MIKOLGU-89109 format. One record per residue: x, y, z of N, C-alpha, C, O in turn; residue in three letters; chain. Coordinates in steps of 0.02 Angstrom, whole numbers, plus 50000, padded with zeros to 5 digits. Layout:
N
- n.xx,n.yy,n.zz,ca.xx,ca.yy,ca.zz,c.xx,c.yy,c.zz,o.xx,o.yy,o.zz,code,unit
- X,Y,Z,X,Y,Z,X,Y,Z,X,Y,Z,ALA,A
...
END
This chain:
239
- n.xx,n.yy,n.zz,ca.xx,ca.yy,ca.zz,c.xx,c.yy,c.zz,o.xx,o.yy,o.zz,code,unit
- 61525,53912,40621,61531,53961,40692,61548,53912,40747,61509,53866,40761,MET,A
- 61602,53921,40776,61622,53890,40857,61566,53905,40905,61546,53963,40915,PRO,A
- 61539,53843,40937,61512,53854,40986,61539,53883,41046,61594,53862,41065,LYS,A
- 61508,53929,41080,61530,53968,41133,61544,53917,41196,61507,53871,41213,PRO,A
- 61607,53937,41227,61624,53887,41280,61565,53889,41341,61545,53944,41359,VAL,A
- 61544,53840,41365,61502,53834,41429,61526,53865,41479,61582,53855,41503,ALA,A
- 61483,53910,41500,61502,53938,41572,61473,53924,41633,61484,53957,41684,ARG,A
- 61431,53869,41629,61395,53847,41680,61451,53817,41738,61449,53840,41795,GLU,A
- 61490,53777,41724,61533,53760,41768,61575,53820,41818,61596,53817,41876,PRO,A
- 61576,53863,41779,61608,53917,41823,61559,53968,41856,61578,54011,41896,GLN,A
- 61498,53959,41836,61447,53992,41863,61426,53948,41947,61412,53977,42000,ARG,A
- 61430,53875,41934,61420,53834,41989,61474,53846,42039,61460,53845,42099,ARG,A
- 61536,53856,42020,61587,53852,42050,61580,53924,42082,61602,53923,42140,ASN,A
- 61558,53983,42065,61547,54050,42087,61497,54043,42148,61505,54068,42204,ALA,A
- 61448,54006,42128,61384,53997,42180,61415,53963,42238,61404,53983,42295,ARG,A
- 61456,53909,42226,61470,53874,42274,61520,53911,42324,61515,53908,42385,SER,A
- 61574,53950,42287,61601,53991,42326,61575,54041,42366,61601,54059,42419,ASN,A
- 61514,54067,42338,61476,54121,42380,61441,54098,42442,61435,54128,42496,ARG,A
- 61422,54044,42425,61379,53998,42492,61424,53975,42550,61407,53977,42609,ALA,A
- 61496,53947,42525,61544,53936,42578,61557,54012,42605,61551,54020,42666,ARG,A
- 61571,54054,42575,61597,54122,42605,61548,54138,42659,61570,54152,42715,ILE,A
- 61473,54137,42645,61419,54159,42682,61418,54116,42744,61410,54143,42799,LEU,A
- 61428,54040,42737,61414,53998,42794,61481,54010,42840,61476,53998,42900,ALA,A
- 61540,54031,42815,61596,54036,42859,61588,54095,42888,61606,54099,42947,THR,A
- 61562,54151,42860,61546,54214,42889,61496,54199,42966,61510,54214,43024,ALA,A
- 61445,54168,42942,61393,54157,42996,61438,54116,43052,61435,54138,43109,ARG,A
- 61475,54064,43042,61514,54036,43099,61568,54078,43132,61572,54077,43193,ARG,A
- 61609,54116,43094,61662,54157,43110,61649,54219,43139,61687,54243,43181,GLU,A
- 61585,54254,43114,61580,54314,43144,61543,54318,43208,61539,54365,43248,LEU,A
- 61513,54246,43210,61469,54222,43271,61508,54214,43340,61484,54224,43396,GLY,A
- 61588,54187,43320,61642,54178,43363,61675,54245,43376,61695,54254,43433,ARG,A
- 61682,54293,43331,61719,54345,43354,61696,54396,43291,61710,54386,43232,ASN,A
- 61659,54450,43318,61625,54499,43273,61667,54541,43230,61650,54572,43179,PRO,A
- 61739,54539,43265,61800,54593,43233,61832,54551,43187,61884,54574,43164,ASP,A
- 61812,54484,43165,61852,54435,43107,61863,54490,43045,61813,54516,43022,THR,A
- 61912,54503,43025,61911,54530,42950,61893,54492,42892,61885,54431,42892,THR,A
- 61885,54531,42838,61859,54492,42775,61928,54452,42768,61917,54391,42769,LEU,A
- 61995,54467,42760,62045,54426,42744,62049,54362,42791,62063,54305,42774,GLU,A
- 62034,54383,42848,62025,54304,42895,61963,54257,42886,61960,54199,42908,GLU,A
- 61904,54291,42845,61861,54248,42829,61886,54220,42766,61882,54159,42763,LEU,A
- 61908,54248,42720,61931,54246,42648,61982,54157,42670,61971,54102,42645,ALA,A
- 62030,54174,42718,62057,54109,42731,62032,54060,42764,62050,54002,42755,ARG,A
- 61985,54077,42808,61944,54023,42839,61878,53987,42788,61851,53933,42800,ALA,A
- 61865,54021,42742,61831,53985,42695,61859,53953,42642,61823,53919,42606,ALA,A
- 61925,53961,42630,61966,53918,42577,61973,53955,42516,61991,53922,42467,GLY,A
- 61963,54019,42507,61952,54064,42455,62017,54112,42464,62047,54125,42516,VAL,A
- 62030,54137,42398,62075,54188,42394,62042,54254,42415,61981,54257,42423,VAL,A
- 62089,54314,42426,62055,54361,42446,62023,54399,42397,61976,54437,42412,ARG,A
- 62047,54391,42331,62018,54418,42272,61945,54397,42258,61901,54435,42240,ARG,A
- 61937,54324,42271,61879,54295,42253,61822,54315,42316,61762,54304,42306,THR,A
- 61842,54340,42372,61792,54356,42417,61779,54422,42408,61721,54437,42422,LEU,A
- 61817,54472,42387,61803,54538,42364,61767,54546,42301,61740,54599,42284,PHE,A
- 61766,54489,42264,61739,54481,42201,61661,54469,42206,61624,54479,42157,GLY,A
- 61644,54453,42254,61573,54439,42279,61538,54489,42323,61482,54511,42314,HIS,A
- 61587,54507,42382,61583,54561,42428,61631,54601,42436,61683,54583,42462,PHE,A
- 61618,54668,42413,61668,54713,42401,61692,54742,42457,61749,54766,42455,PRO,A
- 61651,54745,42523,61677,54769,42576,61625,54729,42637,61584,54686,42622,GLY,A
- 61638,54753,42706,61605,54719,42753,61533,54724,42754,61497,54677,42771,ARG,A
- 61506,54794,42731,61436,54806,42733,61392,54762,42682,61333,54750,42691,THR,A
- 61433,54736,42622,61404,54708,42573,61394,54638,42597,61338,54615,42585,ALA,A
- 61440,54598,42631,61437,54544,42659,61383,54537,42713,61346,54488,42713,LEU,A
- 61377,54587,42759,61335,54587,42810,61253,54593,42772,61206,54558,42789,LEU,A
- 61252,54632,42731,61188,54641,42697,61160,54581,42658,61099,54571,42655,GLU,A
- 61214,54531,42621,61186,54472,42595,61173,54422,42653,61130,54379,42644,ALA,A
- 61207,54424,42714,61180,54382,42760,61108,54400,42785,61064,54360,42799,LEU,A
- 61105,54470,42788,61034,54497,42814,60981,54476,42758,60924,54460,42775,ALA,A
- 60998,54474,42698,60948,54455,42654,60937,54369,42651,60883,54344,42635,GLU,A
- 60984,54339,42667,60989,54265,42678,60932,54255,42738,60882,54220,42731,GLU,A
- 60947,54289,42796,60900,54291,42848,60845,54296,42844,60806,54260,42875,ALA,A
- 60829,54346,42801,60758,54377,42779,60723,54326,42749,60665,54314,42766,SER,A
- 60758,54286,42692,60724,54238,42674,60710,54173,42713,60656,54143,42706,GLY,A
- 60764,54149,42757,60747,54108,42804,60688,54123,42848,60653,54075,42863,ALA,A
- 60672,54179,42868,60614,54199,42903,60557,54190,42875,60508,54165,42904,LEU,A
- 60557,54213,42805,60502,54206,42759,60480,54137,42756,60421,54123,42764,ARG,A
- 60529,54088,42743,60509,54015,42733,60488,53980,42804,60460,53926,42807,GLY,A
- 60505,54016,42858,60474,53986,42927,60413,54001,42939,60375,53963,42968,ALA,A
- 60395,54071,42914,60329,54085,42919,60283,54065,42863,60223,54076,42869,MET,A
- 60307,54039,42808,60267,54007,42757,60257,53930,42791,60203,53900,42782,ALA,A
- 60310,53900,42829,60285,53835,42851,60235,53848,42904,60190,53807,42914,ALA,A
- 60241,53895,42935,60188,53908,43004,60124,53903,42962,60082,53860,42973,TRP,A
- 60118,53947,42914,60029,53953,42883,60023,53899,42853,59966,53874,42856,THR,A
- 60077,53860,42814,60055,53795,42788,60031,53738,42850,59978,53707,42843,GLU,A
- 60061,53730,42894,60041,53687,42959,59979,53714,42987,59966,53689,43041,ARG,A
- 59942,53752,42970,59885,53769,43001,59891,53827,43056,59841,53839,43090,GLY,A
- 59954,53866,43064,59962,53908,43122,59921,53954,43135,59910,53971,43193,GLY,A
- 59884,53991,43070,59847,54032,43073,59768,54024,43095,59726,54068,43101,THR,A
- 59762,53950,43105,59698,53929,43128,59699,53903,43194,59645,53885,43217,ALA,A
- 59754,53896,43231,59754,53857,43279,59736,53903,43344,59734,53965,43339,GLU,A
- 59728,53879,43390,59688,53918,43453,59768,53966,43473,59825,53947,43461,PRO,A
- 59750,54021,43500,59796,54066,43501,59858,54056,43538,59907,54086,43516,ALA,A
- 59866,54018,43593,59905,54006,43645,59955,53948,43604,60016,53944,43613,GLU,A
- 59919,53906,43559,59965,53852,43527,59988,53895,43462,60046,53886,43443,ARG,A
- 59957,53931,43433,59984,53968,43364,60037,54008,43395,60091,54002,43366,ALA,A
- 60037,54049,43447,60105,54088,43475,60163,54033,43477,60214,54038,43442,LEU,A
- 60150,53975,43524,60198,53933,43538,60228,53902,43473,60287,53888,43468,ALA,A
- 60190,53893,43431,60204,53845,43369,60255,53893,43338,60313,53874,43331,HIS,A
- 60233,53964,43318,60269,54019,43280,60340,54028,43322,60392,54031,43290,PHE,A
- 60340,54031,43376,60396,54039,43412,60455,53981,43401,60516,53988,43397,ASN,A
- 60413,53922,43399,60475,53862,43396,60492,53870,43332,60554,53875,43326,LEU,A
- 60456,53874,43269,60472,53879,43206,60529,53929,43185,60579,53921,43150,LEU,A
- 60507,53984,43218,60562,54047,43204,60620,54040,43252,60668,54077,43238,MET,A
- 60628,54008,43298,60686,54004,43342,60751,53983,43309,60802,54015,43321,TRP,A
- 60752,53936,43270,60809,53890,43227,60833,53958,43186,60894,53963,43179,PRO,A
- 60797,54003,43162,60822,54056,43108,60859,54096,43156,60919,54105,43152,VAL,A
- 60821,54120,43201,60861,54188,43246,60919,54145,43275,60969,54179,43287,GLY,A
- 60926,54088,43288,60984,54045,43328,61037,54049,43270,61094,54069,43285,ASP,A
- 61023,54031,43199,61064,54033,43149,61093,54087,43130,61143,54086,43095,ARG,A
- 61067,54139,43149,61079,54223,43115,61097,54247,43182,61130,54295,43163,TYR,A
- 61100,54248,43227,61102,54277,43285,61168,54314,43296,61172,54358,43339,ARG,A
- 61210,54300,43265,61276,54346,43249,61261,54406,43226,61298,54453,43238,MET,A
- 61203,54414,43188,61183,54467,43155,61163,54528,43208,61171,54588,43199,LEU,A
- 61137,54497,43263,61119,54550,43311,61181,54591,43335,61175,54652,43340,LEU,A
- 61237,54561,43348,61286,54593,43368,61314,54641,43321,61358,54677,43346,ALA,A
- 61299,54652,43251,61335,54673,43206,61285,54716,43171,61304,54774,43160,LEU,A
- 61220,54698,43148,61186,54727,43097,61166,54811,43118,61166,54857,43077,ALA,A
- 61151,54818,43183,61130,54882,43201,61182,54926,43191,61174,54982,43168,ARG,A
- 61238,54902,43208,61304,54949,43198,61329,54964,43119,61357,55016,43099,HIS,A
- 61314,54909,43083,61335,54905,43018,61290,54928,42961,61306,54963,42913,ASP,A
- 61225,54898,42977,61161,54908,42936,61117,54957,42949,61083,54986,42907,LEU,A
- 61119,54966,43021,61073,55013,43050,61001,54980,43081,60980,54926,43059,GLY,A
- 60973,55011,43126,60918,54977,43159,60863,54980,43124,60817,54942,43142,ALA,A
- 60854,55014,43076,60803,55029,43022,60798,54964,42973,60745,54940,42953,GLU,A
- 60868,54937,42957,60864,54883,42922,60840,54818,42953,60801,54779,42927,ARG,A
- 60869,54813,43016,60842,54755,43075,60775,54760,43078,60742,54707,43078,VAL,A
- 60747,54812,43081,60670,54816,43081,60644,54792,43041,60596,54756,43053,ALA,A
- 60663,54802,42982,60637,54792,42909,60635,54706,42907,60592,54673,42880,GLU,A
- 60682,54686,42935,60692,54611,42920,60638,54571,42965,60607,54523,42944,ILE,A
- 60632,54598,43028,60599,54572,43075,60517,54591,43061,60474,54555,43086,LEU,A
- 60499,54644,43025,60433,54671,43024,60378,54612,43009,60328,54610,43044,ALA,A
- 60386,54573,42965,60349,54526,42947,60326,54480,43015,60270,54469,43036,PRO,A
- 60380,54462,43036,60351,54405,43094,60319,54453,43149,60273,54426,43179,ALA,A
- 60336,54526,43170,60299,54561,43213,60228,54558,43189,60182,54540,43226,ARG,A
- 60220,54577,43128,60144,54581,43108,60105,54515,43113,60044,54514,43122,ALA,A
- 60139,54466,43108,60111,54392,43127,60089,54384,43198,60034,54365,43217,GLU,A
- 60139,54402,43234,60129,54400,43301,60070,54435,43330,60027,54415,43370,VAL,A
- 60080,54504,43294,60023,54548,43318,59945,54519,43301,59898,54521,43341,THR,A
- 59943,54494,43245,59887,54460,43225,59860,54402,43287,59804,54403,43312,ALA,A
- 59913,54352,43304,59878,54312,43352,59866,54330,43414,59826,54299,43450,VAL,A
- 59907,54396,43437,59888,54416,43500,59826,54460,43486,59789,54464,43534,LEU,A
- 59811,54488,43441,59734,54515,43435,59689,54466,43431,59636,54472,43461,GLU,A
- 59703,54407,43393,59647,54358,43401,59633,54314,43477,59579,54292,43498,ARG,A
- 59690,54312,43504,59705,54297,43580,59675,54340,43630,59645,54318,43679,GLY,A
- 59682,54395,43619,59650,54447,43663,59572,54449,43652,59538,54461,43701,GLN,A
- 59549,54441,43604,59472,54443,43588,59440,54386,43601,59378,54381,43606,ARG,A
- 59481,54339,43606,59442,54253,43635,59458,54260,43691,59421,54222,43724,ASP,A
- 59505,54296,43736,59513,54281,43805,59575,54242,43818,59600,54236,43874,GLY,A
- 59601,54213,43758,59661,54181,43782,59716,54220,43816,59751,54197,43861,ALA,A
- 59720,54278,43793,59776,54331,43826,59745,54377,43869,59688,54393,43851,PHE,A
- 59766,54402,43922,59739,54481,43931,59756,54524,43906,59813,54524,43882,PRO,A
- 59719,54575,43899,59719,54635,43860,59760,54693,43909,59739,54748,43924,ALA,A
- 59823,54665,43929,59863,54724,43973,59895,54766,43930,59899,54826,43944,HIS,A
- 59916,54744,43884,59939,54796,43835,59920,54800,43750,59918,54744,43723,LEU,A
- 59909,54846,43717,59889,54845,43654,59921,54780,43608,59981,54772,43617,PRO,A
- 59895,54742,43568,59940,54699,43526,59996,54723,43485,60036,54679,43468,PRO,A
- 60005,54775,43467,60060,54798,43426,60120,54812,43478,60179,54800,43468,ALA,A
- 60093,54839,43530,60150,54864,43583,60175,54789,43622,60235,54781,43634,VAL,A
- 60133,54745,43636,60151,54689,43662,60209,54641,43611,60261,54614,43628,LEU,A
- 60178,54645,43545,60225,54610,43495,60284,54635,43502,60330,54600,43522,SER,A
- 60292,54695,43489,60350,54733,43491,60394,54723,43559,60455,54721,43553,ALA,A
- 60367,54717,43621,60397,54688,43672,60421,54620,43676,60476,54608,43702,GLY,A
- 60383,54572,43652,60398,54507,43633,60460,54503,43593,60510,54474,43616,LEU,A
- 60461,54528,43539,60520,54537,43479,60586,54543,43523,60634,54505,43527,GLU,A
- 60571,54609,43556,60642,54633,43601,60655,54590,43647,60715,54593,43660,ALA,A
- 60621,54540,43688,60633,54501,43723,60673,54436,43683,60727,54410,43699,MET,A
- 60634,54420,43632,60679,54357,43596,60749,54382,43585,60800,54352,43600,THR,A
- 60745,54437,43560,60823,54464,43523,60856,54464,43590,60913,54441,43588,VAL,A
- 60837,54482,43642,60887,54489,43707,60902,54414,43726,60959,54401,43744,ALA,A
- 60849,54359,43722,60886,54307,43741,60920,54266,43677,60950,54216,43695,LEU,A
- 60920,54274,43626,60964,54265,43579,61017,54282,43590,61061,54239,43587,LEU,A
- 61035,54351,43607,61101,54383,43626,61126,54350,43694,61186,54351,43710,GLU,A
- 61083,54323,43727,61114,54285,43792,61146,54218,43760,61197,54194,43784,GLN,A
- 61112,54191,43704,61141,54131,43685,61210,54148,43648,61254,54107,43636,VAL,A
- 61211,54209,43634,61279,54235,43592,61334,54238,43651,61393,54232,43635,ASN,A
- 61316,54248,43716,61361,54262,43762,61387,54195,43802,61439,54188,43834,THR,A
- 61342,54156,43791,61353,54084,43826,61322,54081,43884,61335,54031,43917,GLY,A
- 61274,54129,43912,61242,54135,43974,61169,54093,43969,61133,54080,44018,ALA,A
- 61154,54072,43893,61080,54030,43883,61095,53982,43830,61118,54000,43776,LEU,A
- 61083,53916,43846,61061,53856,43805,61000,53846,43799,60965,53835,43848,GLU,A
- 60970,53849,43727,60893,53837,43720,60888,53813,43649,60925,53831,43603,ASP,A
- 60835,53768,43644,60809,53741,43586,60745,53786,43563,60716,53773,43511,ASP,A
- 60729,53826,43596,60679,53867,43588,60625,53850,43634,60579,53891,43638,GLY,A
- 60623,53804,43664,60558,53786,43704,60561,53848,43755,60511,53883,43758,THR,A
- 60618,53865,43799,60620,53899,43845,60602,53971,43826,60565,54008,43859,ARG,A
- 60631,53984,43772,60600,54058,43741,60530,54068,43714,60501,54122,43706,ALA,A
- 60509,54013,43701,60431,53997,43681,60388,53993,43740,60329,54007,43734,ALA,A
- 60412,53974,43801,60386,53976,43857,60375,54047,43900,60328,54067,43934,THR,A
- 60433,54074,43886,60443,54143,43915,60397,54192,43866,60367,54241,43890,ALA,A
- 60394,54180,43817,60352,54220,43758,60280,54212,43789,60250,54261,43813,THR,A
- 60253,54150,43786,60188,54139,43815,60168,54182,43885,60122,54222,43892,LEU,A
- 60214,54161,43931,60221,54194,43996,60213,54281,43989,60170,54312,44019,ILE,A
- 60248,54305,43957,60260,54362,43941,60179,54395,43920,60152,54440,43952,ALA,A
- 60149,54362,43861,60099,54372,43834,60018,54370,43888,59965,54396,43873,ALA,A
- 60034,54330,43953,59989,54339,43992,59960,54261,44014,59910,54253,44050,GLY,A
- 60001,54205,43988,59985,54130,43993,60005,54117,44062,60062,54136,44076,VAL,A
- 59978,54093,44102,60007,54057,44161,60056,54017,44161,60054,53979,44113,PRO,A
- 60105,54009,44201,60159,53966,44192,60158,53900,44176,60189,53872,44130,GLU,A
- 60119,53875,44218,60103,53808,44208,60073,53777,44136,60088,53727,44102,GLY,A
- 60025,53830,44128,59983,53827,44052,60038,53826,43999,60046,53781,43957,ARG,A
- 60077,53882,44007,60137,53903,43957,60190,53844,43943,60216,53833,43888,ALA,A
- 60201,53813,43995,60250,53748,43988,60191,53691,43955,60218,53661,43908,ARG,A
- 60145,53675,43963,60114,53616,43939,60096,53631,43857,60104,53588,43814,ALA,A
- 60071,53694,43844,60070,53701,43783,60128,53706,43741,60123,53685,43683,VAL,A
- 60191,53735,43764,60254,53720,43717,60275,53655,43716,60301,53635,43664,VAL,A
- 60269,53615,43768,60281,53543,43769,60233,53495,43728,60256,53444,43703,ARG,A
- 60175,53508,43722,60137,53481,43676,60162,53503,43591,60181,53463,43549,ASP,A
- 60155,53571,43583,60177,53593,43524,60247,53563,43490,60252,53544,43432,VAL,A
- 60286,53564,43529,60361,53542,43520,60366,53460,43515,60410,53431,43484,ALA,A
- 60319,53432,43548,60323,53355,43533,60295,53345,43460,60327,53317,43415,THR,A
- 60232,53372,43453,60203,53377,43383,60260,53394,43326,60268,53355,43279,THR,A
- 60295,53446,43331,60329,53464,43279,60387,53415,43277,60414,53402,43223,LEU,A
- 60411,53385,43336,60478,53331,43336,60447,53263,43295,60486,53232,43259,THR,A
- 60374,53242,43302,60354,53192,43273,60346,53199,43198,60366,53158,43157,ALA,A
- 60309,53269,43181,60309,53268,43108,60379,53271,43077,60390,53234,43029,GLU,A
- 60418,53304,43095,60498,53311,43069,60526,53227,43062,60565,53210,43018,ALA,A
- 60504,53189,43105,60525,53117,43109,60478,53091,43054,60513,53060,43014,ALA,A
- 60426,53090,43040,60378,53063,42991,60413,53088,42932,60437,53047,42893,GLU,A
- 60417,53149,42921,60440,53177,42853,60498,53155,42839,60505,53150,42778,ALA,A
- 60549,53136,42873,60608,53097,42858,60605,53027,42835,60640,52999,42793,ALA,A
- 60555,53004,42873,60541,52932,42858,60515,52922,42790,60526,52875,42752,GLU,A
- 60476,52975,42781,60428,52967,42711,60491,52987,42650,60494,52959,42596,ALA,A
- 60534,53036,42670,60583,53040,42615,60626,52977,42611,60643,52953,42557,ALA,A
- 60639,52955,42660,60688,52891,42639,60663,52840,42615,60696,52799,42583,GLU,A
- 60605,52835,42627,60559,52770,42590,60557,52789,42518,60570,52743,42479,VAL,A
- 60542,52851,42490,60529,52882,42436,60600,52864,42394,60599,52840,42338,ALA,A
- 60661,52882,42432,60722,52870,42393,60731,52806,42376,60757,52795,42322,GLU,A
- 60712,52749,42419,60719,52686,42409,60666,52655,42360,60670,52598,42338,VAL,A
- 60626,52693,42348,60564,52659,42312,60564,52688,42235,60528,52667,42190,ALA,A
- 60610,52737,42232,60613,52775,42167,60636,52735,42114,60691,52709,42123,GLU,A
- 60613,52726,42070,60624,52681,42004,60680,52696,41976,60691,52757,41972,PRO,A
- 60736,52648,41949,60785,52669,41902,60780,52671,41835,60745,52625,41813,HIS,A
- 60800,52703,41799,60793,52674,41730,60818,52615,41715,60868,52600,41748,GLU,A
- 60800,52574,41673,60825,52499,41645,60884,52514,41593,60883,52545,41540,PRO,A
- 60928,52486,41623,60992,52488,41577,60980,52450,41509,60959,52392,41510,ARG,A
- 60993,52482,41454,60982,52453,41383,61033,52402,41376,61088,52410,41402,GLU,A
- 61016,52345,41341,61055,52283,41329,61121,52311,41291,61118,52356,41249,PRO,A
- 61168,52283,41307,61236,52303,41266,61272,52364,41291,61327,52381,41269,GLY,A
- 61234,52401,41343,61276,52454,41356,61333,52438,41405,61325,52387,41439,ARG,A
- 61393,52478,41413,61443,52461,41447,61428,52494,41518,61390,52542,41524,GLY,A
- 61456,52469,41562,61452,52502,41643,61472,52581,41643,61472,52613,41695,GLU,A
END
């Protein structure tokens, strides 16, 4: 009985096309929210049929981007937990959380201009709900410990901080703001009730620590790659 033709190359090619389309959509829709699917196909270097094979309509494409954003958000939250974010003093924990979340929001900020109209506010709220819950927990702890004033209930304050972050990301969309996350994190601490000078110092310290950790991780990865043993070549084998 003849062996079936392997379909893995086709599957790899399909995954590659899908990833390229999504990456192109993030870029092009960020530049122009009215970009059509046909224009996206051309920008991604695929034929129209290929794009529609993966995403039969604009809503399907945006939903895929929303799922991708949700996964990236969960990944950043997991990194925050693994780095001990839940055990840090509340001011530092809130700054740490915001600095890790900002790159995710920055990468998917074009969704803010599209998702509410195409996917609905409830879908956006669903994506952001886990992050809001974590921030609420930090605010509760901070208010209990005296790090934050109890001027608003934690859940209400968390919703307000989320809305402010979304507004800041929208300002990045318009070109009115440039930020690597430190300005937004500082604004978040101030809005939570931390004096400005203290907020700036906390954010600066956390950002410096994160930069040093990233550099150490990159160096360790480079050393590991160099030190990785290679399988010995058998005598008599050709090149």
